[in-house]
C-alpha positions as CSV (number, residue, x, y, z in Angstrom):
1,M,19.4,-0.5,14.3
2,E,17.0,2.4,14.6
3,E,16.8,4.5,17.7
4,K,13.2,4.7,18.7
5,K,13.4,5.5,22.4
6,A,12.6,9.3,22.3
7,I,9.3,10.8,21.6
8,K,9.5,12.9,18.5
9,S,7.8,16.3,17.9
10,K,6.2,17.6,14.7
11,Q,7.5,21.1,15.5
12,T,11.1,19.9,15.8
13,A,10.8,17.9,12.6
14,Y,9.4,20.9,10.7
15,C,12.3,23.1,12.1
16,Y,14.8,20.6,10.8
17,W,13.0,20.7,7.5
18,A,13.1,24.5,7.3
19,F,16.6,25.0,8.6
20,G,17.9,22.2,6.3
21,L,17.3,24.3,3.2
22,F,13.5,23.5,3.1
23,G,14.1,19.8,3.4
24,C,16.9,19.6,0.8
25,L,19.5,18.5,3.3
26,G,17.4,15.7,4.7
27,L,17.9,16.8,8.4
28,H,14.2,16.1,9.1
29,R,14.6,12.6,7.8
30,L,17.7,12.0,10.0
31,Y,15.7,13.3,13.0
32,M,13.0,10.8,12.3
33,C,15.6,8.0,12.2
34,K,15.3,7.5,8.4
35,R,19.0,7.5,7.9
36,K,19.3,5.9,4.4
37,T,16.8,8.3,2.8
38,G,18.2,11.2,4.9
39,Y,21.6,10.7,3.3
40,L,20.0,10.3,-0.1
41,W,18.2,13.6,0.4
42,L,21.5,15.2,1.5
43,F,23.4,14.1,-1.6
44,S,20.5,14.6,-4.1
45,L,19.2,17.9,-2.6
46,G,16.0,16.3,-1.5
47,C,15.5,14.5,-4.8
48,I,15.8,17.9,-6.5
49,G,13.3,19.5,-4.1
50,I,10.3,17.4,-5.1
51,G,10.8,14.9,-2.3
52,S,11.3,17.7,0.2
53,L,7.9,19.2,-0.6
54,I,6.2,15.8,-0.3
55,D,7.8,15.3,3.1
56,L,5.9,18.4,4.4
57,L,2.8,16.2,4.1
58,L,4.4,13.1,5.5
59,I,6.0,14.5,8.6
60,P,2.9,14.4,10.8
61,K,2.3,10.7,9.8
62,W,5.9,9.8,10.6
63,V,5.8,11.5,14.0
64,N,2.5,9.9,15.0
65,R,3.6,6.4,13.9
66,H,7.0,6.8,15.7
67,N,5.3,7.9,18.9
68,A,2.7,5.2,18.7
69,I,5.4,2.5,18.4
70,I,7.1,3.9,21.5
71,E,3.9,3.9,23.4
72,L,3.1,0.4,22.3
73,G,6.5,-0.8,23.5
74,K,5.9,0.8,26.9
75,L,2.4,-0.7,27.2
76,K,3.7,-4.2,26.3
77,S,6.4,-3.8,28.9
78,D,3.8,-2.7,31.5
79,L,1.6,-5.6,30.5
80,N,4.4,-8.1,31.0
81,K,5.2,-6.7,34.4
82,L,1.6,-6.8,35.4
83,Q,1.2,-10.4,34.3
84,Q,4.3,-11.4,36.4
85,L,2.8,-9.6,39.5
86,K,-0.6,-11.2,38.9
87,Q,1.0,-14.6,38.8
88,I,2.8,-13.9,42.1
89,V,-0.5,-12.8,43.7
90,V,-2.3,-15.9,42.3
91,N,0.4,-18.2,43.7
92,A,0.0,-16.5,47.1
93,K,-3.8,-17.3,46.8
94,N,-4.8,-13.7,47.2
95,F,-7.6,-13.9,44.7
96,E,-9.1,-10.5,45.4
97,S,-5.9,-8.8,44.4
98,A,-5.6,-11.1,41.4
99,A,-9.0,-9.9,40.1
100,W,-7.7,-6.3,40.2
101,Y,-4.6,-7.4,38.2
102,R,-6.8,-9.2,35.8
103,D,-8.9,-6.1,35.2
104,K,-5.8,-3.9,34.8
105,E,-4.4,-6.5,32.4
106,K,-7.5,-6.4,30.3
107,L,-7.4,-2.5,30.1
108,L,-3.7,-2.7,29.0
109,Q,-4.5,-5.3,26.3
110,E,-7.3,-3.1,25.0
111,K,-4.9,-0.1,24.7
112,I,-2.3,-2.2,22.9
113,E,-4.9,-3.5,20.4
114,L,-6.0,0.1,19.8
115,L,-2.5,1.3,19.2
116,Q,-1.7,-1.7,17.0
117,S,-4.7,-0.8,14.8
118,K,-3.4,2.7,14.4
119,T,0.2,1.7,13.3
């Protein structure tokens, strides 16, 4: 199971790449939760260095995708909580507040769709 709870940083990934013998040890891949290929890089010296150089171009994409997935999970959780609260308000027949929850729900759904299109 991959650990995708923490926001990742491009600077940290590049530091792991640099301090891991310019990517040959695969530390940057382990940081990005790419364990299988991280160990492959470790034992093959970054696929004889070629893969390590390619990773320089891929690190920003990995970090952006990883962080978007985390943000998407948070938004979906917020949307679920909001829908539960909206249902409580509707059941209490407080329709003015329900309209506010409906508008907030629509905004969250738009953000989720935007993030899903990016990943």
